[in-house]
C-alpha positions in Angstrom: -9.2 -15.1 3.5 -6.1 -14.5 5.2 -5.6 -14.2 8.8 -4.9 -10.5 9.4 -3.4 -9.4 12.8 -2.1 -6.1 14.5 1.1 -5.6 16.3 4.0 -3.3 17.3 7.0 -2.9 15.1 8.8 -4.4 18.3 6.9 -7.3 18.5 8.4 -10.8 17.4 5.8 -12.6 14.8 6.6 -16.0 13.1 8.5 -15.9 9.9 6.1 -17.2 7.9 3.6 -14.1 8.8 4.4 -11.1 6.3 4.8 -7.9 8.2 3.2 -4.6 6.7 3.6 -1.2 7.9 0.8 0.9 8.0 2.6 3.8 10.0 3.4 7.1 8.5 7.4 6.5 9.4 9.2 3.5 9.3 11.5 2.0 11.6 15.3 2.2 11.7 17.4 -1.0 11.6 14.6 -3.1 10.4 14.0 -5.1 7.0 11.9 -7.8 5.7 8.8 -6.0 5.7 6.3 -4.3 3.1 4.2 -1.2 3.5 0.8 -0.4 2.6 0.2 3.7 3.1 -3.6 3.6 2.4 -4.0 3.0 6.1 -1.4 5.3 7.5 -2.9 8.3 9.4 -2.7 11.8 7.7 -0.3 14.5 8.4 -2.6 15.9 11.2 -1.6 12.6 13.1 0.3 14.3 16.4 -1.5 17.6 16.0 -4.9 17.1 16.8 -6.9 16.0 20.1 -8.2 12.1 20.1 -11.6 13.2 19.2 -10.7 14.9 16.0 -7.9 12.3 15.1 -10.9 9.6 15.3 -13.4 11.7 13.0 -10.5 12.6 10.5 -8.9 9.0 10.5 -12.5 7.5 9.6 -13.6 10.2 7.3 -10.4 10.9 5.6 -8.7 7.4 5.5 -11.3 4.5 5.9 -14.2 5.8 4.3 -12.9 6.0 0.9 -11.3 2.5 0.9 -13.3 -0.6 -0.2 -12.3 -3.1 2.8 -12.7 -6.0 0.5 -10.2 -4.4 -1.7 -7.7 -3.6 1.0 -7.7 -7.5 2.3 -7.3 -8.7 -1.7 -4.2 -6.0 -1.7 -3.1 -7.8 1.5 -3.4 -11.2 0.0 -1.6 -10.3 -3.0 1.2 -8.8 -0.6 1.6 -11.8 1.4 1.1 -14.1 -1.4 -1.4 -15.5 0.8 0.3 -15.8 3.9 -1.0 -14.1 7.2 -0.4 -10.4 7.5 0.7 -8.5 10.6 -0.3 -4.8 10.3 2.6 -2.8 12.0 2.9 0.6 13.9 5.0 2.1 16.9 2.8 1.8 19.6 3.7 -1.3 21.9 0.9 -3.7 22.9 2.1 -3.6 26.5 1.2 0.2 26.7 -2.0 -0.2 24.8 -3.3 -2.6 26.9 -2.4 -0.7 30.3 -4.4 2.3 28.7 -1.4 4.5 28.5 -1.9 4.5 24.5 -4.0 4.0 21.9 -3.0 3.3 18.2 -4.7 3.7 14.5 -4.0 0.1 13.9 -6.9 -0.9 15.9 -9.1 1.5 14.1 -8.2 -0.6 11.0 -8.8 -3.8 12.7 -12.3 -2.7 14.1 -13.0 -1.4 10.6 -12.1 -4.6 9.1 -14.2 -6.5 11.5 -16.9 -4.4 11.4 -17.2 -4.2 7.6 -16.2 -7.7 6.7 -17.3 -10.1 9.8 -13.4 -11.1 10.4 -11.2 -11.3 13.3 -8.2 -9.0 13.6 -6.2 -9.6 16.9 -3.3 -8.2 18.4 -1.0 -10.8 17.7 0.1 -12.7 20.7 -2.5 -10.8 23.1 -5.6 -13.1 23.4 -7.1 -10.6 25.8 -6.5 -7.3 24.9 -8.0 -3.7 25.6 -7.9 -1.8 22.6 -9.7 1.2 23.9 -8.6 1.8 27.7 -6.8 4.9 26.7 -9.5 6.3 24.5 -12.1 5.6 27.0 -10.4 7.4 29.7 -9.8 10.5 27.3 -13.5 10.1 26.7 -13.1 9.6 23.1 -14.4 6.1 22.8 
């Protein structure tokens, strides 16, 4: 199985890692990435409170997917190289508890269903859930 990481679109990753966007939108003025829309949030992503977002993401986005098939798709997309799942929230804001991000819901889902580690690239000690705990949603 390939290594899988998460990161912000703003993060610098090694050239042998394949950048894969899982956000609804894509950054301007960036190239050299692939997209995997199956892991993007639904159209409600900016219009519901955190607890509703979490419920919808788990039920509408993750539950219909087979995690082994997702990893197989990622392996195919990367040609066996490490995958970095990208969206917009910066790791520094997430680690500080100012923001949270759906990429970590994906990481947790893969970790729990496949018993793998999906770390934030470049952040060996990282608090994914500080903002959600503060909101009482995690």
